[in-house]
mmCIF entry with sequence, helices, sheets and N, C-alpha, C, O atoms, coordinates in Angstrom:
data_MODEL
# 
_entry.id   MODEL 
# 
_entity.id                         1 
_entity.type                       polymer 
_entity.pdbx_number_of_molecules   1 
# 
_entity_poly.entity_id                      1 
_entity_poly.type                           'polypeptide(L)' 
_entity_poly.nstd_linkage                   no 
_entity_poly.nstd_monomer                   no 
_entity_poly.pdbx_seq_one_letter_code       
;(UNK)(UNK)(UNK)(UNK)(UNK)(UNK)(UNK)(UNK)(UNK)(UNK)(UNK)(UNK)(UNK)(UNK)(UNK)(UNK)
(UNK)(UNK)(UNK)(UNK)(UNK)(UNK)(UNK)(UNK)(UNK)(UNK)(UNK)(UNK)(UNK)(UNK)(UNK)(UNK)
(UNK)(UNK)(UNK)(UNK)(UNK)(UNK)(UNK)(UNK)(UNK)(UNK)(UNK)(UNK)(UNK)(UNK)(UNK)(UNK)
(UNK)(UNK)(UNK)(UNK)(UNK)(UNK)
;
_entity_poly.pdbx_seq_one_letter_code_can   XXXXXXXXXXXXXXXXXXXXXXXXXXXXXXXXXXXXXXXXXXXXXXXXXXXXXX 
_entity_poly.pdbx_strand_id                 A 
# 
loop_
_entity_poly_seq.entity_id 
_entity_poly_seq.num 
_entity_poly_seq.mon_id 
_entity_poly_seq.hetero 
1 1  UNK n 
1 2  UNK n 
1 3  UNK n 
1 4  UNK n 
1 5  UNK n 
1 6  UNK n 
1 7  UNK n 
1 8  UNK n 
1 9  UNK n 
1 10 UNK n 
1 11 UNK n 
1 12 UNK n 
1 13 UNK n 
1 14 UNK n 
1 15 UNK n 
1 16 UNK n 
1 17 UNK n 
1 18 UNK n 
1 19 UNK n 
1 20 UNK n 
1 21 UNK n 
1 22 UNK n 
1 23 UNK n 
1 24 UNK n 
1 25 UNK n 
1 26 UNK n 
1 27 UNK n 
1 28 UNK n 
1 29 UNK n 
1 30 UNK n 
1 31 UNK n 
1 32 UNK n 
1 33 UNK n 
1 34 UNK n 
1 35 UNK n 
1 36 UNK n 
1 37 UNK n 
1 38 UNK n 
1 39 UNK n 
1 40 UNK n 
1 41 UNK n 
1 42 UNK n 
1 43 UNK n 
1 44 UNK n 
1 45 UNK n 
1 46 UNK n 
1 47 UNK n 
1 48 UNK n 
1 49 UNK n 
1 50 UNK n 
1 51 UNK n 
1 52 UNK n 
1 53 UNK n 
1 54 UNK n 
# 
_struct_asym.id          A 
_struct_asym.entity_id   1 
# 
loop_
_struct_conf.conf_type_id 
_struct_conf.id 
_struct_conf.pdbx_PDB_helix_id 
_struct_conf.beg_label_comp_id 
_struct_conf.beg_label_asym_id 
_struct_conf.beg_label_seq_id 
_struct_conf.pdbx_beg_PDB_ins_code 
_struct_conf.end_label_comp_id 
_struct_conf.end_label_asym_id 
_struct_conf.end_label_seq_id 
_struct_conf.pdbx_end_PDB_ins_code 
_struct_conf.beg_auth_comp_id 
_struct_conf.beg_auth_asym_id 
_struct_conf.beg_auth_seq_id 
_struct_conf.end_auth_comp_id 
_struct_conf.end_auth_asym_id 
_struct_conf.end_auth_seq_id 
_struct_conf.pdbx_PDB_helix_class 
_struct_conf.details 
_struct_conf.pdbx_PDB_helix_length 
HELX_P HELX_P1 AA1 UNK A 8  ? UNK A 26 ? UNK A 8  UNK A 26 1 ? 19 
HELX_P HELX_P2 AA2 UNK A 30 ? UNK A 49 ? UNK A 30 UNK A 49 1 ? 20 
# 
_struct_conf_type.id          HELX_P 
_struct_conf_type.criteria    ? 
_struct_conf_type.reference   ? 
# 
loop_
_atom_site.group_PDB 
_atom_site.id 
_atom_site.type_symbol 
_atom_site.label_atom_id 
_atom_site.label_alt_id 
_atom_site.label_comp_id 
_atom_site.label_asym_id 
_atom_site.label_entity_id 
_atom_site.label_seq_id 
_atom_site.pdbx_PDB_ins_code 
_atom_site.Cartn_x 
_atom_site.Cartn_y 
_atom_site.Cartn_z 
_atom_site.occupancy 
_atom_site.B_iso_or_equiv 
_atom_site.pdbx_formal_charge 
_atom_site.auth_seq_id 
_atom_site.auth_comp_id 
_atom_site.auth_asym_id 
_atom_site.auth_atom_id 
_atom_site.pdbx_PDB_model_num 
ATOM 1   N N  . UNK A 1 1  ? 0.758   -1.113 0.003  1.00 0.00 ? 1  UNK A N  1 
ATOM 2   C CA . UNK A 1 1  ? 0.007   -0.001 -0.081 1.00 0.00 ? 1  UNK A CA 1 
ATOM 3   C C  . UNK A 1 1  ? 0.890   1.277  0.021  1.00 0.00 ? 1  UNK A C  1 
ATOM 4   O O  . UNK A 1 1  ? 1.855   1.358  0.781  1.00 0.00 ? 1  UNK A O  1 
ATOM 5   N N  . UNK A 1 2  ? 0.491   2.226  -0.775 1.00 0.00 ? 2  UNK A N  1 
ATOM 6   C CA . UNK A 1 2  ? 1.303   3.482  -0.839 1.00 0.00 ? 2  UNK A CA 1 
ATOM 7   C C  . UNK A 1 2  ? 0.530   4.629  -0.350 1.00 0.00 ? 2  UNK A C  1 
ATOM 8   O O  . UNK A 1 2  ? -0.634  4.784  -0.719 1.00 0.00 ? 2  UNK A O  1 
ATOM 9   N N  . UNK A 1 3  ? 1.111   5.453  0.468  1.00 0.00 ? 3  UNK A N  1 
ATOM 10  C CA . UNK A 1 3  ? 0.453   6.642  1.005  1.00 0.00 ? 3  UNK A CA 1 
ATOM 11  C C  . UNK A 1 3  ? 0.674   7.775  -0.040 1.00 0.00 ? 3  UNK A C  1 
ATOM 12  O O  . UNK A 1 3  ? 1.789   8.096  -0.452 1.00 0.00 ? 3  UNK A O  1 
ATOM 13  N N  . UNK A 1 4  ? -0.488  8.343  -0.426 1.00 0.00 ? 4  UNK A N  1 
ATOM 14  C CA . UNK A 1 4  ? -0.420  9.423  -1.383 1.00 0.00 ? 4  UNK A CA 1 
ATOM 15  C C  . UNK A 1 4  ? -0.968  10.705 -0.743 1.00 0.00 ? 4  UNK A C  1 
ATOM 16  O O  . UNK A 1 4  ? -1.561  10.720 0.335  1.00 0.00 ? 4  UNK A O  1 
ATOM 17  N N  . UNK A 1 5  ? -0.702  11.839 -1.549 1.00 0.00 ? 5  UNK A N  1 
ATOM 18  C CA . UNK A 1 5  ? -1.488  13.136 -0.956 1.00 0.00 ? 5  UNK A CA 1 
ATOM 19  C C  . UNK A 1 5  ? -1.578  14.110 -2.212 1.00 0.00 ? 5  UNK A C  1 
ATOM 20  O O  . UNK A 1 5  ? -0.909  14.021 -3.242 1.00 0.00 ? 5  UNK A O  1 
ATOM 21  N N  . UNK A 1 6  ? -2.460  14.973 -1.936 1.00 0.00 ? 6  UNK A N  1 
ATOM 22  C CA . UNK A 1 6  ? -2.585  16.092 -3.037 1.00 0.00 ? 6  UNK A CA 1 
ATOM 23  C C  . UNK A 1 6  ? -1.536  16.987 -2.850 1.00 0.00 ? 6  UNK A C  1 
ATOM 24  O O  . UNK A 1 6  ? -0.989  17.114 -1.755 1.00 0.00 ? 6  UNK A O  1 
ATOM 25  N N  . UNK A 1 7  ? -1.198  17.655 -3.901 1.00 0.00 ? 7  UNK A N  1 
ATOM 26  C CA . UNK A 1 7  ? -0.142  18.714 -3.792 1.00 0.00 ? 7  UNK A CA 1 
ATOM 27  C C  . UNK A 1 7  ? -0.782  19.793 -2.844 1.00 0.00 ? 7  UNK A C  1 
ATOM 28  O O  . UNK A 1 7  ? -2.004  19.900 -2.748 1.00 0.00 ? 7  UNK A O  1 
ATOM 29  N N  . UNK A 1 8  ? 0.027   20.522 -2.204 1.00 0.00 ? 8  UNK A N  1 
ATOM 30  C CA . UNK A 1 8  ? -0.209  21.533 -1.116 1.00 0.00 ? 8  UNK A CA 1 
ATOM 31  C C  . UNK A 1 8  ? -1.114  22.636 -1.607 1.00 0.00 ? 8  UNK A C  1 
ATOM 32  O O  . UNK A 1 8  ? -2.000  23.092 -0.883 1.00 0.00 ? 8  UNK A O  1 
ATOM 33  N N  . UNK A 1 9  ? -0.867  23.123 -2.991 1.00 0.00 ? 9  UNK A N  1 
ATOM 34  C CA . UNK A 1 9  ? -1.531  24.107 -3.470 1.00 0.00 ? 9  UNK A CA 1 
ATOM 35  C C  . UNK A 1 9  ? -2.956  23.668 -3.686 1.00 0.00 ? 9  UNK A C  1 
ATOM 36  O O  . UNK A 1 9  ? -3.863  24.389 -3.269 1.00 0.00 ? 9  UNK A O  1 
ATOM 37  N N  . UNK A 1 10 ? -3.234  22.464 -4.346 1.00 0.00 ? 10 UNK A N  1 
ATOM 38  C CA . UNK A 1 10 ? -4.555  21.976 -4.573 1.00 0.00 ? 10 UNK A CA 1 
ATOM 39  C C  . UNK A 1 10 ? -5.273  21.702 -3.293 1.00 0.00 ? 10 UNK A C  1 
ATOM 40  O O  . UNK A 1 10 ? -6.478  21.958 -3.301 1.00 0.00 ? 10 UNK A O  1 
ATOM 41  N N  . UNK A 1 11 ? -4.734  21.212 -2.156 1.00 0.00 ? 11 UNK A N  1 
ATOM 42  C CA . UNK A 1 11 ? -5.343  21.094 -1.037 1.00 0.00 ? 11 UNK A CA 1 
ATOM 43  C C  . UNK A 1 11 ? -5.834  22.387 -0.309 1.00 0.00 ? 11 UNK A C  1 
ATOM 44  O O  . UNK A 1 11 ? -6.885  22.501 0.323  1.00 0.00 ? 11 UNK A O  1 
ATOM 45  N N  . UNK A 1 12 ? -4.928  23.290 -0.505 1.00 0.00 ? 12 UNK A N  1 
ATOM 46  C CA . UNK A 1 12 ? -5.374  24.759 0.040  1.00 0.00 ? 12 UNK A CA 1 
ATOM 47  C C  . UNK A 1 12 ? -6.505  25.236 -0.737 1.00 0.00 ? 12 UNK A C  1 
ATOM 48  O O  . UNK A 1 12 ? -7.309  25.939 -0.124 1.00 0.00 ? 12 UNK A O  1 
ATOM 49  N N  . UNK A 1 13 ? -6.733  24.990 -1.984 1.00 0.00 ? 13 UNK A N  1 
ATOM 50  C CA . UNK A 1 13 ? -7.877  25.390 -2.711 1.00 0.00 ? 13 UNK A CA 1 
ATOM 51  C C  . UNK A 1 13 ? -9.145  24.724 -2.374 1.00 0.00 ? 13 UNK A C  1 
ATOM 52  O O  . UNK A 1 13 ? -10.230 25.306 -2.407 1.00 0.00 ? 13 UNK A O  1 
ATOM 53  N N  . UNK A 1 14 ? -8.974  23.408 -2.027 1.00 0.00 ? 14 UNK A N  1 
ATOM 54  C CA . UNK A 1 14 ? -10.101 22.694 -1.577 1.00 0.00 ? 14 UNK A CA 1 
ATOM 55  C C  . UNK A 1 14 ? -10.566 23.187 -0.253 1.00 0.00 ? 14 UNK A C  1 
ATOM 56  O O  . UNK A 1 14 ? -11.759 23.379 -0.020 1.00 0.00 ? 14 UNK A O  1 
ATOM 57  N N  . UNK A 1 15 ? -9.600  23.393 0.628  1.00 0.00 ? 15 UNK A N  1 
ATOM 58  C CA . UNK A 1 15 ? -9.999  24.058 2.036  1.00 0.00 ? 15 UNK A CA 1 
ATOM 59  C C  . UNK A 1 15 ? -10.673 25.354 1.890  1.00 0.00 ? 15 UNK A C  1 
ATOM 60  O O  . UNK A 1 15 ? -11.689 25.579 2.547  1.00 0.00 ? 15 UNK A O  1 
ATOM 61  N N  . UNK A 1 16 ? -10.156 26.283 1.026  1.00 0.00 ? 16 UNK A N  1 
ATOM 62  C CA . UNK A 1 16 ? -10.738 27.569 0.777  1.00 0.00 ? 16 UNK A CA 1 
ATOM 63  C C  . UNK A 1 16 ? -12.154 27.518 0.286  1.00 0.00 ? 16 UNK A C  1 
ATOM 64  O O  . UNK A 1 16 ? -13.011 28.307 0.682  1.00 0.00 ? 16 UNK A O  1 
ATOM 65  N N  . UNK A 1 17 ? -12.391 26.495 -0.653 1.00 0.00 ? 17 UNK A N  1 
ATOM 66  C CA . UNK A 1 17 ? -13.689 26.456 -1.315 1.00 0.00 ? 17 UNK A CA 1 
ATOM 67  C C  . UNK A 1 17 ? -14.682 25.869 -0.200 1.00 0.00 ? 17 UNK A C  1 
ATOM 68  O O  . UNK A 1 17 ? -15.846 26.266 -0.147 1.00 0.00 ? 17 UNK A O  1 
ATOM 69  N N  . UNK A 1 18 ? -14.255 25.059 0.549  1.00 0.00 ? 18 UNK A N  1 
ATOM 70  C CA . UNK A 1 18 ? -15.041 24.333 1.598  1.00 0.00 ? 18 UNK A CA 1 
ATOM 71  C C  . UNK A 1 18 ? -15.505 25.359 2.606  1.00 0.00 ? 18 UNK A C  1 
ATOM 72  O O  . UNK A 1 18 ? -16.668 25.367 3.011  1.00 0.00 ? 18 UNK A O  1 
ATOM 73  N N  . UNK A 1 19 ? -14.527 26.284 3.038  1.00 0.00 ? 19 UNK A N  1 
ATOM 74  C CA . UNK A 1 19 ? -15.027 27.314 4.053  1.00 0.00 ? 19 UNK A CA 1 
ATOM 75  C C  . UNK A 1 19 ? -16.172 28.096 3.550  1.00 0.00 ? 19 UNK A C  1 
ATOM 76  O O  . UNK A 1 19 ? -17.130 28.315 4.292  1.00 0.00 ? 19 UNK A O  1 
ATOM 77  N N  . UNK A 1 20 ? -16.135 28.534 2.324  1.00 0.00 ? 20 UNK A N  1 
ATOM 78  C CA . UNK A 1 20 ? -17.354 29.276 1.826  1.00 0.00 ? 20 UNK A CA 1 
ATOM 79  C C  . UNK A 1 20 ? -18.671 28.395 1.839  1.00 0.00 ? 20 UNK A C  1 
ATOM 80  O O  . UNK A 1 20 ? -19.747 28.901 2.157  1.00 0.00 ? 20 UNK A O  1 
ATOM 81  N N  . UNK A 1 21 ? -18.560 27.145 1.506  1.00 0.00 ? 21 UNK A N  1 
ATOM 82  C CA . UNK A 1 21 ? -19.683 26.261 1.422  1.00 0.00 ? 21 UNK A CA 1 
ATOM 83  C C  . UNK A 1 21 ? -20.153 26.108 2.955  1.00 0.00 ? 21 UNK A C  1 
ATOM 84  O O  . UNK A 1 21 ? -21.330 26.324 3.244  1.00 0.00 ? 21 UNK A O  1 
ATOM 85  N N  . UNK A 1 22 ? -19.348 25.785 3.791  1.00 0.00 ? 22 UNK A N  1 
ATOM 86  C CA . UNK A 1 22 ? -19.775 25.591 5.228  1.00 0.00 ? 22 UNK A CA 1 
ATOM 87  C C  . UNK A 1 22 ? -20.272 26.816 5.845  1.00 0.00 ? 22 UNK A C  1 
ATOM 88  O O  . UNK A 1 22 ? -21.169 26.726 6.683  1.00 0.00 ? 22 UNK A O  1 
ATOM 89  N N  . UNK A 1 23 ? -19.746 28.051 5.495  1.00 0.00 ? 23 UNK A N  1 
ATOM 90  C CA . UNK A 1 23 ? -20.276 29.258 6.158  1.00 0.00 ? 23 UNK A CA 1 
ATOM 91  C C  . UNK A 1 23 ? -21.690 29.440 5.577  1.00 0.00 ? 23 UNK A C  1 
ATOM 92  O O  . UNK A 1 23 ? -22.571 29.922 6.290  1.00 0.00 ? 23 UNK A O  1 
ATOM 93  N N  . UNK A 1 24 ? -21.918 29.097 4.395  1.00 0.00 ? 24 UNK A N  1 
ATOM 94  C CA . UNK A 1 24 ? -23.245 29.263 3.831  1.00 0.00 ? 24 UNK A CA 1 
ATOM 95  C C  . UNK A 1 24 ? -24.294 28.283 4.580  1.00 0.00 ? 24 UNK A C  1 
ATOM 96  O O  . UNK A 1 24 ? -25.400 28.691 4.933  1.00 0.00 ? 24 UNK A O  1 
ATOM 97  N N  . UNK A 1 25 ? -23.893 27.073 4.772  1.00 0.00 ? 25 UNK A N  1 
ATOM 98  C CA . UNK A 1 25 ? -24.712 26.063 5.388  1.00 0.00 ? 25 UNK A CA 1 
ATOM 99  C C  . UNK A 1 25 ? -24.923 26.594 6.832  1.00 0.00 ? 25 UNK A C  1 
ATOM 100 O O  . UNK A 1 25 ? -26.054 26.571 7.317  1.00 0.00 ? 25 UNK A O  1 
ATOM 101 N N  . UNK A 1 26 ? -23.799 27.099 7.571  1.00 0.00 ? 26 UNK A N  1 
ATOM 102 C CA . UNK A 1 26 ? -24.040 27.602 8.963  1.00 0.00 ? 26 UNK A CA 1 
ATOM 103 C C  . UNK A 1 26 ? -25.043 28.634 9.046  1.00 0.00 ? 26 UNK A C  1 
ATOM 104 O O  . UNK A 1 26 ? -25.793 28.666 10.021 1.00 0.00 ? 26 UNK A O  1 
ATOM 105 N N  . UNK A 1 27 ? -25.130 29.489 8.107  1.00 0.00 ? 27 UNK A N  1 
ATOM 106 C CA . UNK A 1 27 ? -26.033 30.618 8.137  1.00 0.00 ? 27 UNK A CA 1 
ATOM 107 C C  . UNK A 1 27 ? -27.501 30.322 8.083  1.00 0.00 ? 27 UNK A C  1 
ATOM 108 O O  . UNK A 1 27 ? -28.371 31.145 8.366  1.00 0.00 ? 27 UNK A O  1 
ATOM 109 N N  . UNK A 1 28 ? -27.729 28.994 7.668  1.00 0.00 ? 28 UNK A N  1 
ATOM 110 C CA . UNK A 1 28 ? -29.147 28.544 7.347  1.00 0.00 ? 28 UNK A CA 1 
ATOM 111 C C  . UNK A 1 28 ? -29.933 28.360 8.598  1.00 0.00 ? 28 UNK A C  1 
ATOM 112 O O  . UNK A 1 28 ? -31.141 28.595 8.560  1.00 0.00 ? 28 UNK A O  1 
ATOM 113 N N  . UNK A 1 29 ? -29.372 27.962 9.705  1.00 0.00 ? 29 UNK A N  1 
ATOM 114 C CA . UNK A 1 29 ? -30.084 27.866 10.981 1.00 0.00 ? 29 UNK A CA 1 
ATOM 115 C C  . UNK A 1 29 ? -29.124 27.898 12.129 1.00 0.00 ? 29 UNK A C  1 
ATOM 116 O O  . UNK A 1 29 ? -27.915 27.794 11.923 1.00 0.00 ? 29 UNK A O  1 
ATOM 117 N N  . UNK A 1 30 ? -29.628 28.041 13.352 1.00 0.00 ? 30 UNK A N  1 
ATOM 118 C CA . UNK A 1 30 ? -28.802 27.899 14.499 1.00 0.00 ? 30 UNK A CA 1 
ATOM 119 C C  . UNK A 1 30 ? -28.186 26.488 14.689 1.00 0.00 ? 30 UNK A C  1 
ATOM 120 O O  . UNK A 1 30 ? -27.009 26.283 14.982 1.00 0.00 ? 30 UNK A O  1 
ATOM 121 N N  . UNK A 1 31 ? -29.092 25.589 14.493 1.00 0.00 ? 31 UNK A N  1 
ATOM 122 C CA . UNK A 1 31 ? -28.481 24.130 14.614 1.00 0.00 ? 31 UNK A CA 1 
ATOM 123 C C  . UNK A 1 31 ? -27.407 23.776 13.676 1.00 0.00 ? 31 UNK A C  1 
ATOM 124 O O  . UNK A 1 31 ? -26.413 23.149 14.042 1.00 0.00 ? 31 UNK A O  1 
ATOM 125 N N  . UNK A 1 32 ? -27.605 24.185 12.423 1.00 0.00 ? 32 UNK A N  1 
ATOM 126 C CA . UNK A 1 32 ? -26.673 24.002 11.359 1.00 0.00 ? 32 UNK A CA 1 
ATOM 127 C C  . UNK A 1 32 ? -25.348 24.749 11.787 1.00 0.00 ? 32 UNK A C  1 
ATOM 128 O O  . UNK A 1 32 ? -24.255 24.218 11.595 1.00 0.00 ? 32 UNK A O  1 
ATOM 129 N N  . UNK A 1 33 ? -25.455 25.846 12.302 1.00 0.00 ? 33 UNK A N  1 
ATOM 130 C CA . UNK A 1 33 ? -24.309 26.664 12.731 1.00 0.00 ? 33 UNK A CA 1 
ATOM 131 C C  . UNK A 1 33 ? -23.427 25.907 13.843 1.00 0.00 ? 33 UNK A C  1 
ATOM 132 O O  . UNK A 1 33 ? -22.196 25.913 13.832 1.00 0.00 ? 33 UNK A O  1 
ATOM 133 N N  . UNK A 1 34 ? -24.152 25.308 14.724 1.00 0.00 ? 34 UNK A N  1 
ATOM 134 C CA . UNK A 1 34 ? -23.463 24.540 15.737 1.00 0.00 ? 34 UNK A CA 1 
ATOM 135 C C  . UNK A 1 34 ? -22.739 23.257 15.195 1.00 0.00 ? 34 UNK A C  1 
ATOM 136 O O  . UNK A 1 34 ? -21.624 22.894 15.569 1.00 0.00 ? 34 UNK A O  1 
ATOM 137 N N  . UNK A 1 35 ? -23.498 22.637 14.294 1.00 0.00 ? 35 UNK A N  1 
ATOM 138 C CA . UNK A 1 35 ? -22.893 21.430 13.574 1.00 0.00 ? 35 UNK A CA 1 
ATOM 139 C C  . UNK A 1 35 ? -21.775 21.780 12.834 1.00 0.00 ? 35 UNK A C  1 
ATOM 140 O O  . UNK A 1 35 ? -20.733 21.128 12.912 1.00 0.00 ? 35 UNK A O  1 
ATOM 141 N N  . UNK A 1 36 ? -21.910 22.828 12.066 1.00 0.00 ? 36 UNK A N  1 
ATOM 142 C CA . UNK A 1 36 ? -20.723 23.306 11.221 1.00 0.00 ? 36 UNK A CA 1 
ATOM 143 C C  . UNK A 1 36 ? -19.569 23.682 12.168 1.00 0.00 ? 36 UNK A C  1 
ATOM 144 O O  . UNK A 1 36 ? -18.432 23.357 11.825 1.00 0.00 ? 36 UNK A O  1 
ATOM 145 N N  . UNK A 1 37 ? -19.739 24.276 13.216 1.00 0.00 ? 37 UNK A N  1 
ATOM 146 C CA . UNK A 1 37 ? -18.734 24.644 14.231 1.00 0.00 ? 37 UNK A CA 1 
ATOM 147 C C  . UNK A 1 37 ? -17.956 23.326 14.731 1.00 0.00 ? 37 UNK A C  1 
ATOM 148 O O  . UNK A 1 37 ? -16.738 23.321 14.911 1.00 0.00 ? 37 UNK A O  1 
ATOM 149 N N  . UNK A 1 38 ? -18.719 22.300 14.920 1.00 0.00 ? 38 UNK A N  1 
ATOM 150 C CA . UNK A 1 38 ? -18.005 20.963 15.361 1.00 0.00 ? 38 UNK A CA 1 
ATOM 151 C C  . UNK A 1 38 ? -17.178 20.607 14.289 1.00 0.00 ? 38 UNK A C  1 
ATOM 152 O O  . UNK A 1 38 ? -16.003 20.301 14.490 1.00 0.00 ? 38 UNK A O  1 
ATOM 153 N N  . UNK A 1 39 ? -17.690 20.617 13.131 1.00 0.00 ? 39 UNK A N  1 
ATOM 154 C CA . UNK A 1 39 ? -16.807 20.174 11.968 1.00 0.00 ? 39 UNK A CA 1 
ATOM 155 C C  . UNK A 1 39 ? -15.547 21.057 11.789 1.00 0.00 ? 39 UNK A C  1 
ATOM 156 O O  . UNK A 1 39 ? -14.454 20.565 11.506 1.00 0.00 ? 39 UNK A O  1 
ATOM 157 N N  . UNK A 1 40 ? -15.743 22.341 11.963 1.00 0.00 ? 40 UNK A N  1 
ATOM 158 C CA . UNK A 1 40 ? -14.563 23.263 11.863 1.00 0.00 ? 40 UNK A CA 1 
ATOM 159 C C  . UNK A 1 40 ? -13.583 22.992 13.000 1.00 0.00 ? 40 UNK A C  1 
ATOM 160 O O  . UNK A 1 40 ? -12.374 23.009 12.767 1.00 0.00 ? 40 UNK A O  1 
ATOM 161 N N  . UNK A 1 41 ? -14.027 22.758 14.147 1.00 0.00 ? 41 UNK A N  1 
ATOM 162 C CA . UNK A 1 41 ? -13.224 22.402 15.343 1.00 0.00 ? 41 UNK A CA 1 
ATOM 163 C C  . UNK A 1 41 ? -12.476 21.028 15.059 1.00 0.00 ? 41 UNK A C  1 
ATOM 164 O O  . UNK A 1 41 ? -11.303 20.902 15.413 1.00 0.00 ? 41 UNK A O  1 
ATOM 165 N N  . UNK A 1 42 ? -13.105 20.074 14.469 1.00 0.00 ? 42 UNK A N  1 
ATOM 166 C CA . UNK A 1 42 ? -12.428 18.822 14.183 1.00 0.00 ? 42 UNK A CA 1 
ATOM 167 C C  . UNK A 1 42 ? -11.397 19.042 13.095 1.00 0.00 ? 42 UNK A C  1 
ATOM 168 O O  . UNK A 1 42 ? -10.312 18.465 13.165 1.00 0.00 ? 42 UNK A O  1 
ATOM 169 N N  . UNK A 1 43 ? -11.679 19.814 12.140 1.00 0.00 ? 43 UNK A N  1 
ATOM 170 C CA . UNK A 1 43 ? -10.752 20.073 10.983 1.00 0.00 ? 43 UNK A CA 1 
ATOM 171 C C  . UNK A 1 43 ? -9.555  20.816 11.622 1.00 0.00 ? 43 UNK A C  1 
ATOM 172 O O  . UNK A 1 43 ? -8.428  20.522 11.222 1.00 0.00 ? 43 UNK A O  1 
ATOM 173 N N  . UNK A 1 44 ? -9.707  21.745 12.572 1.00 0.00 ? 44 UNK A N  1 
ATOM 174 C CA . UNK A 1 44 ? -8.512  22.349 13.240 1.00 0.00 ? 44 UNK A CA 1 
ATOM 175 C C  . UNK A 1 44 ? -7.572  21.314 13.921 1.00 0.00 ? 44 UNK A C  1 
ATOM 176 O O  . UNK A 1 44 ? -6.344  21.340 13.847 1.00 0.00 ? 44 UNK A O  1 
ATOM 177 N N  . UNK A 1 45 ? -8.328  20.390 14.602 1.00 0.00 ? 45 UNK A N  1 
ATOM 178 C CA . UNK A 1 45 ? -7.507  19.326 15.281 1.00 0.00 ? 45 UNK A CA 1 
ATOM 179 C C  . UNK A 1 45 ? -6.707  18.561 14.287 1.00 0.00 ? 45 UNK A C  1 
ATOM 180 O O  . UNK A 1 45 ? -5.520  18.312 14.500 1.00 0.00 ? 45 UNK A O  1 
ATOM 181 N N  . UNK A 1 46 ? -7.379  18.149 13.107 1.00 0.00 ? 46 UNK A N  1 
ATOM 182 C CA . UNK A 1 46 ? -6.626  17.376 12.011 1.00 0.00 ? 46 UNK A CA 1 
ATOM 183 C C  . UNK A 1 46 ? -5.480  18.170 11.519 1.00 0.00 ? 46 UNK A C  1 
ATOM 184 O O  . UNK A 1 46 ? -4.382  17.658 11.302 1.00 0.00 ? 46 UNK A O  1 
ATOM 185 N N  . UNK A 1 47 ? -5.760  19.513 11.332 1.00 0.00 ? 47 UNK A N  1 
ATOM 186 C CA . UNK A 1 47 ? -4.572  20.389 10.869 1.00 0.00 ? 47 UNK A CA 1 
ATOM 187 C C  . UNK A 1 47 ? -3.463  20.410 11.774 1.00 0.00 ? 47 UNK A C  1 
ATOM 188 O O  . UNK A 1 47 ? -2.305  20.356 11.360 1.00 0.00 ? 47 UNK A O  1 
ATOM 189 N N  . UNK A 1 48 ? -3.768  20.487 13.031 1.00 0.00 ? 48 UNK A N  1 
ATOM 190 C CA . UNK A 1 48 ? -2.646  20.473 14.052 1.00 0.00 ? 48 UNK A CA 1 
ATOM 191 C C  . UNK A 1 48 ? -1.942  19.111 13.973 1.00 0.00 ? 48 UNK A C  1 
ATOM 192 O O  . UNK A 1 48 ? -0.713  19.084 14.039 1.00 0.00 ? 48 UNK A O  1 
ATOM 193 N N  . UNK A 1 49 ? -2.639  17.996 13.838 1.00 0.00 ? 49 UNK A N  1 
ATOM 194 C CA . UNK A 1 49 ? -1.917  16.701 13.765 1.00 0.00 ? 49 UNK A CA 1 
ATOM 195 C C  . UNK A 1 49 ? -1.118  16.514 12.513 1.00 0.00 ? 49 UNK A C  1 
ATOM 196 O O  . UNK A 1 49 ? -0.190  15.707 12.453 1.00 0.00 ? 49 UNK A O  1 
ATOM 197 N N  . UNK A 1 50 ? -1.508  17.304 11.472 1.00 0.00 ? 50 UNK A N  1 
ATOM 198 C CA . UNK A 1 50 ? -0.697  17.231 10.261 1.00 0.00 ? 50 UNK A CA 1 
ATOM 199 C C  . UNK A 1 50 ? -0.947  15.964 9.392  1.00 0.00 ? 50 UNK A C  1 
ATOM 200 O O  . UNK A 1 50 ? -1.741  15.071 9.690  1.00 0.00 ? 50 UNK A O  1 
ATOM 201 N N  . UNK A 1 51 ? -0.210  16.001 8.340  1.00 0.00 ? 51 UNK A N  1 
ATOM 202 C CA . UNK A 1 51 ? -0.292  14.795 7.274  1.00 0.00 ? 51 UNK A CA 1 
ATOM 203 C C  . UNK A 1 51 ? 0.173   13.579 8.068  1.00 0.00 ? 51 UNK A C  1 
ATOM 204 O O  . UNK A 1 51 ? 1.187   13.615 8.765  1.00 0.00 ? 51 UNK A O  1 
ATOM 205 N N  . UNK A 1 52 ? -0.663  12.412 7.930  1.00 0.00 ? 52 UNK A N  1 
ATOM 206 C CA . UNK A 1 52 ? -1.620  12.095 7.035  1.00 0.00 ? 52 UNK A CA 1 
ATOM 207 C C  . UNK A 1 52 ? -3.003  12.158 7.483  1.00 0.00 ? 52 UNK A C  1 
ATOM 208 O O  . UNK A 1 52 ? -3.905  11.665 6.807  1.00 0.00 ? 52 UNK A O  1 
ATOM 209 N N  . UNK A 1 53 ? -3.216  12.760 8.625  1.00 0.00 ? 53 UNK A N  1 
ATOM 210 C CA . UNK A 1 53 ? -4.579  12.905 9.352  1.00 0.00 ? 53 UNK A CA 1 
ATOM 211 C C  . UNK A 1 53 ? -5.473  13.954 8.823  1.00 0.00 ? 53 UNK A C  1 
ATOM 212 O O  . UNK A 1 53 ? -6.675  13.914 9.084  1.00 0.00 ? 53 UNK A O  1 
ATOM 213 N N  . UNK A 1 54 ? -4.970  14.876 8.109  1.00 0.00 ? 54 UNK A N  1 
ATOM 214 C CA . UNK A 1 54 ? -5.883  15.935 7.509  1.00 0.00 ? 54 UNK A CA 1 
ATOM 215 C C  . UNK A 1 54 ? -6.599  15.494 6.265  1.00 0.00 ? 54 UNK A C  1 
ATOM 216 O O  . UNK A 1 54 ? -7.366  16.265 5.689  1.00 0.00 ? 54 UNK A O  1 
# 
C-alpha cells in the first residue's frame, strides 16, 4: 500500500472552497451553525495533527 497526497496548492484550494460552502450552510439555522462549528473544530485538530490525518 502506498501513501499518497494532493499537492499543497490543490489542498489549500479545496479548503478555501469548503470554508465558503460551510459558512453558507451554517447561516441557514442555529442548529446548522452549531454542527458546522463542530466540523470546523475537528478540522482544526486534524490540521494540528498534520499529514496524513488531515
